[in-house]
C-alpha positions as CSV (number, residue, x, y, z in Angstrom):
1,X,76.0,109.5,12.1
2,X,75.4,106.2,10.3
3,X,78.4,103.9,10.1
4,X,80.1,103.9,6.7
5,X,79.6,100.7,4.6
6,X,82.7,98.8,3.4
7,X,82.2,95.8,0.9
8,X,84.5,92.9,1.5
9,X,84.8,90.6,-1.5
10,X,85.8,87.1,-0.4
11,X,84.9,85.0,2.6
12,X,88.1,83.3,3.2
13,X,90.3,83.9,6.2
14,X,91.5,87.4,4.8
15,X,87.9,88.5,4.0
16,X,86.5,87.4,7.5
17,X,89.4,88.9,9.3
18,X,89.0,92.1,7.4
19,X,85.2,92.3,8.0
20,X,85.9,91.7,11.7
21,X,88.4,94.5,12.1
22,X,86.2,96.8,10.2
23,X,83.2,96.1,12.4
24,X,85.4,96.8,15.5
25,X,86.5,100.0,14.0
26,X,82.8,101.2,13.8
27,X,82.4,100.4,10.1
28,X,79.5,98.4,8.5
29,X,81.0,95.7,6.5
30,X,79.1,93.6,3.8
31,X,80.9,90.3,3.3
32,X,80.3,88.7,-0.2
33,X,81.3,85.0,-0.7
34,X,80.7,83.0,-3.8
35,X,80.5,79.6,-2.1
36,X,78.0,78.0,0.3
37,X,80.2,78.4,3.4
38,X,82.7,80.9,4.7
39,X,86.3,79.7,5.1
40,X,87.5,79.5,1.5
41,X,90.0,76.8,0.7
42,X,91.1,76.5,4.3
43,X,87.9,74.4,4.8
44,X,89.7,71.7,2.8
45,X,92.7,71.6,5.0
46,X,93.3,69.3,8.1
47,X,96.2,70.8,10.0
48,X,98.4,73.9,9.6
49,X,102.1,74.2,9.7
50,X,104.3,74.5,11.7
51,X,102.0,74.3,14.8
52,X,99.7,71.4,13.5
53,X,96.8,73.6,14.6
54,X,93.5,72.2,13.2
55,X,92.3,74.4,10.3
56,X,88.9,73.9,11.4
57,X,89.6,75.8,14.7
58,X,90.8,78.8,12.8
59,X,87.7,78.8,10.5
60,X,85.3,78.3,13.4
61,X,86.8,81.0,15.4
62,X,86.4,83.5,12.6
63,X,83.0,82.4,11.6
64,X,82.0,82.7,15.2
65,X,83.1,86.3,15.4
66,X,81.4,87.1,12.2
67,X,78.0,85.8,13.8
68,X,78.7,87.4,17.2
69,X,79.4,90.9,15.6
70,X,76.2,90.6,13.4
71,X,78.2,91.1,10.3
72,X,76.0,90.8,7.2
73,X,77.1,88.0,4.8
74,X,76.0,87.2,1.4
75,X,76.7,83.5,0.5
76,X,76.5,81.8,-2.8
77,X,76.8,85.3,-4.2
78,X,79.3,86.1,-7.1
79,X,80.4,89.6,-8.1
80,X,79.7,90.4,-11.6
81,X,81.1,94.1,-11.7
82,X,82.9,96.7,-9.6
83,X,82.6,100.3,-10.5
84,X,83.5,103.7,-9.0
85,X,80.7,106.2,-9.4
86,X,80.6,109.7,-7.9
87,X,83.0,109.0,-5.1
88,X,81.4,105.7,-4.2
89,X,82.2,102.0,-5.0
90,X,79.3,100.0,-6.6
91,X,79.4,96.3,-6.5
92,X,77.0,94.3,-8.8
93,X,76.3,90.6,-8.2
94,X,75.1,87.9,-10.6
95,X,71.7,87.8,-8.9
96,X,70.9,91.2,-10.3
97,X,71.5,93.2,-7.1
98,X,74.0,96.1,-6.5
99,X,75.5,97.5,-3.4
100,X,77.0,100.8,-2.7
101,X,79.8,101.5,-0.3
102,X,82.5,104.1,0.7
103,X,85.3,101.6,0.1
104,X,85.9,98.0,-1.0
105,X,88.4,95.4,0.1
106,X,89.2,92.7,-2.5
107,X,90.1,89.5,-0.8
108,X,89.5,87.2,-3.7
109,X,92.1,84.7,-2.8
110,X,93.8,82.3,-5.2
111,X,93.2,79.4,-7.6
112,X,95.0,76.1,-7.2
113,X,97.0,75.0,-10.2
114,X,95.2,72.4,-12.3
115,X,97.6,69.4,-12.1
116,X,96.1,67.8,-15.2
117,X,98.0,70.4,-17.2
118,X,101.3,68.5,-16.3
119,X,100.4,65.3,-18.2
120,X,103.8,63.8,-17.6
121,X,102.9,63.3,-14.0
122,X,99.8,61.4,-14.7
123,X,97.2,63.2,-12.6
124,X,93.7,61.8,-13.4
125,X,95.4,59.2,-15.4
126,X,96.9,57.0,-12.9
127,X,94.7,56.2,-9.8
128,X,97.5,56.7,-7.2
129,X,98.7,60.1,-8.4
130,X,97.0,62.6,-6.1
131,X,97.5,66.3,-5.2
132,X,98.5,67.8,-1.9
133,X,94.9,69.0,-1.6
134,X,93.6,65.5,-2.2
135,X,95.9,64.2,0.6
136,X,94.9,66.8,3.0
137,X,91.2,65.8,2.7
138,X,92.3,62.2,3.4
139,X,94.0,63.4,6.6
140,X,90.7,65.0,7.5
141,X,89.0,61.7,7.1
142,X,91.6,60.1,9.4
143,X,93.0,57.6,6.8
144,X,95.3,57.7,3.9
145,X,94.9,54.7,1.4
146,X,95.7,53.9,-2.2
147,X,92.9,53.4,-4.7
148,X,92.6,49.8,-3.8
149,X,91.9,50.7,-0.1
150,X,95.3,49.5,1.2
151,X,97.8,51.5,3.1
152,X,100.8,52.9,1.1
153,X,104.1,51.3,1.7
154,X,106.0,54.1,-0.2
155,X,105.0,57.7,-1.1
156,X,106.7,60.3,-3.1
157,X,106.1,64.0,-3.0
158,X,106.9,66.3,-5.9
159,X,107.5,70.0,-5.2
160,X,106.8,73.0,-7.4
161,X,103.9,71.5,-9.6
162,X,102.6,74.5,-11.3
163,X,105.0,77.0,-9.7
164,X,108.4,78.2,-10.9
165,X,107.4,76.7,-14.3
166,X,107.7,78.9,-17.4
167,X,106.0,76.2,-19.5
168,X,102.6,76.8,-17.7
169,X,103.1,80.5,-17.3
170,X,103.7,80.5,-13.6
171,X,107.2,81.8,-12.8
172,X,106.5,82.7,-9.3
173,X,107.2,80.8,-6.1
174,X,104.0,79.7,-4.3
175,X,106.0,79.9,-0.9
176,X,104.1,77.4,1.0
177,X,104.5,74.2,-1.1
178,X,107.8,73.3,0.5
179,X,106.6,73.4,4.0
180,X,103.4,71.6,3.1
181,X,105.5,68.8,1.6
182,X,107.5,68.5,4.8
183,X,104.3,68.5,7.0
184,X,102.5,66.1,5.0
185,X,105.5,63.7,4.7
186,X,105.8,63.7,8.6
187,X,102.0,63.1,8.8
188,X,102.3,60.0,6.5
189,X,105.1,58.6,8.7
190,X,103.1,59.2,11.8
191,X,100.2,57.2,10.3
192,X,102.5,54.5,8.8
193,X,105.9,54.4,10.5
194,X,107.2,51.7,8.1
195,X,106.3,53.7,5.0
196,X,109.2,54.9,2.8
197,X,108.7,58.6,2.0
198,X,110.6,60.6,-0.6
199,X,110.4,64.3,-1.5
200,X,111.7,65.4,-4.8
201,X,112.5,69.2,-4.8
202,X,114.3,71.9,-6.7
203,X,115.2,74.0,-3.6
204,X,113.8,73.8,-0.1
205,X,112.5,77.3,0.8
206,X,111.9,77.2,4.5
207,X,111.4,81.0,5.0
208,X,108.9,81.0,7.9
209,X,109.3,80.8,11.8
210,X,109.7,77.2,12.7
211,X,109.9,75.9,9.2
212,X,113.6,75.1,9.1
213,X,113.3,73.3,12.4
214,X,110.4,71.3,11.0
215,X,112.5,70.3,7.9
216,X,115.4,69.2,10.2
217,X,113.0,67.2,12.3
218,X,111.5,65.6,9.2
219,X,115.1,64.3,8.3
220,X,116.5,63.4,11.8
221,X,113.3,62.0,13.5
222,X,111.2,60.8,10.7
223,X,113.9,59.6,8.3
224,X,112.2,61.1,5.3
225,X,114.3,61.1,2.1
226,X,114.9,64.4,0.4
227,X,116.1,64.2,-3.2
228,X,117.2,67.2,-5.1
229,X,115.8,66.6,-8.6
230,X,112.7,66.9,-10.7
231,X,110.5,64.1,-11.7
232,X,110.7,63.9,-15.7
233,X,108.2,61.2,-16.2
234,X,105.7,59.0,-14.4
235,X,103.9,55.8,-15.6
236,X,101.6,53.2,-14.1
237,X,102.5,49.7,-13.1
238,X,100.4,46.6,-13.5
239,X,99.6,46.6,-9.7
240,X,98.6,50.4,-9.8
241,X,101.8,51.7,-8.6
242,X,103.6,54.7,-10.0
243,X,107.0,54.3,-11.7
244,X,109.0,57.5,-11.4
245,X,112.0,58.6,-13.6
246,X,114.1,61.4,-12.2
247,X,117.6,62.6,-11.7
248,X,119.3,63.0,-8.4
249,X,121.2,66.2,-9.1
250,X,123.4,66.0,-6.0
251,X,124.5,62.5,-6.7
252,X,124.8,63.3,-10.5
253,X,123.0,60.1,-11.5
254,X,119.6,59.1,-13.0
255,X,117.1,57.6,-10.7
256,X,114.2,55.0,-11.2
257,X,111.8,54.4,-8.4
258,X,108.4,52.7,-8.0
259,X,106.1,53.9,-5.2
260,X,102.5,53.2,-4.2
261,X,101.5,56.8,-4.2
262,X,102.7,60.1,-5.9
263,X,101.6,63.4,-4.3
264,X,101.9,66.5,-6.5
265,X,102.5,69.6,-4.4
266,X,100.3,72.1,-6.4
267,X,100.9,75.8,-6.3
268,X,98.8,78.9,-6.0
269,X,98.0,81.0,-9.0
270,X,96.1,84.3,-9.4
271,X,92.3,83.9,-9.9
272,X,90.7,84.8,-13.2
273,X,88.7,87.5,-11.2
274,X,91.8,89.5,-10.7
275,X,92.1,90.4,-14.3
276,X,88.4,91.4,-14.4
277,X,88.7,93.7,-11.4
278,X,91.8,95.2,-12.7
279,X,90.2,95.9,-16.1
280,X,87.1,97.4,-14.6
281,X,88.8,99.6,-11.9
282,X,92.2,100.2,-13.5
283,X,94.1,98.5,-10.7
284,X,97.7,97.5,-11.4
285,X,98.3,93.7,-11.8
286,X,101.8,92.1,-11.2
287,X,103.4,90.0,-13.9
288,X,102.1,86.8,-12.1
289,X,98.5,88.1,-12.4
290,X,98.1,88.9,-8.6
291,X,96.7,92.4,-7.7
292,X,99.3,94.9,-6.8
293,X,99.3,97.6,-3.9
294,X,100.8,101.0,-4.3
295,X,104.1,99.8,-3.0
296,X,105.7,96.8,-1.1
297,X,105.7,98.5,2.3
298,X,103.6,101.2,3.9
299,X,100.8,101.0,1.1
300,X,100.8,97.3,0.3
301,X,97.0,97.2,0.8
302,X,96.1,100.4,-1.0
303,X,95.7,100.4,-4.7
304,X,96.0,103.2,-7.3
305,X,92.3,103.5,-7.3
306,X,90.8,105.6,-4.5
307,X,88.6,103.5,-2.1
308,X,89.8,100.2,-3.5
309,X,92.0,98.0,-1.2
310,X,93.4,94.6,-1.5
311,X,94.3,91.8,1.1
312,X,95.5,88.4,1.6
313,X,96.4,86.0,-1.3
314,X,94.7,88.3,-3.8
315,X,98.0,90.1,-3.9
316,X,100.2,86.9,-3.9
317,X,101.0,83.6,-2.2
318,X,101.0,83.8,1.6
319,X,100.6,81.6,4.6
320,X,97.4,81.8,6.8
321,X,98.9,84.0,9.3
322,X,100.3,86.6,6.9
323,X,97.0,86.7,5.1
324,X,95.2,87.4,8.3
325,X,97.7,90.1,9.3
326,X,97.4,91.8,5.9
327,X,93.7,91.7,6.3
328,X,94.0,93.7,9.6
329,X,96.2,96.2,7.8
330,X,93.8,96.6,5.1
331,X,90.8,97.3,7.3
332,X,92.9,99.8,9.3
333,X,93.9,101.5,6.1
334,X,90.1,101.7,5.0
335,X,89.2,103.1,8.4
336,X,91.9,105.8,7.9
337,X,90.8,106.5,4.4
338,X,87.0,106.9,5.4
339,X,87.8,109.1,8.3
340,X,89.4,111.5,5.8
341,X,86.0,111.7,4.0
342,X,84.1,112.8,7.0
């Protein structure tokens, strides 16, 4: 009997892990990725919290398994439509092709919040206002410098840019921004021990294993300054610095500070594709725009549509480990579902 085909949409860590697990379960996965390479947004990252594992190692391991298992992969290929026809799932792509399968796993990932929407922070206006993604790419290059090529003497991080913000329509917590801010602040201090580093936050949400310990280490060993309060306004200085106006809510006083670099910790938001998939298939969407499983527990990767499954950050913000674990669960659920069709 021929192995059953399953289409996996998205070649990030969730999509790759799902395809690998499906193949090991005797299925024939077809992995569709819109970009030129597999790996998704993890390809832009340097090291992962809290272990400081190089992101490159995780991506290369998964890509290696995809190759060794002979999993068919379509790169630079975008999905234009998903439909359920006569008990099958049909996926059409923008190049005019269509593919039929017994099931589909949507691992469409997430979009990064566009920091230019928060004009008060000056992203793309002031040269030394960057995002956490920009900073991570500097870490990959092995050097963090200001626009003039000099090492920063002071750096401020601002948490929750594009998350927990009703003004931009994103009320959800992106879950990994706090730990990212801690990790990156420590890495700045490792590069430049004399640099003054500040973290402006609303709440420090250290929910993962080892996260709280990393937060404590950042304060005690690295002497990073954590200031509870939101930055209300930023402006440029004559020497390309960034002048910050904020309020220290613990001290109950306004605060003015000038730094060489401001890093905006941008959040995760649902990709536009989610609304399209939901409309075409009738999948339920959460208020935050992420795809929704049948429940939060046993059927988290199953949708209300037969043969359609979801995994990873398509269903909401997660860290890398959680995304990979959910991908395994989705693949196992698909295997169970297809076995009922036999």
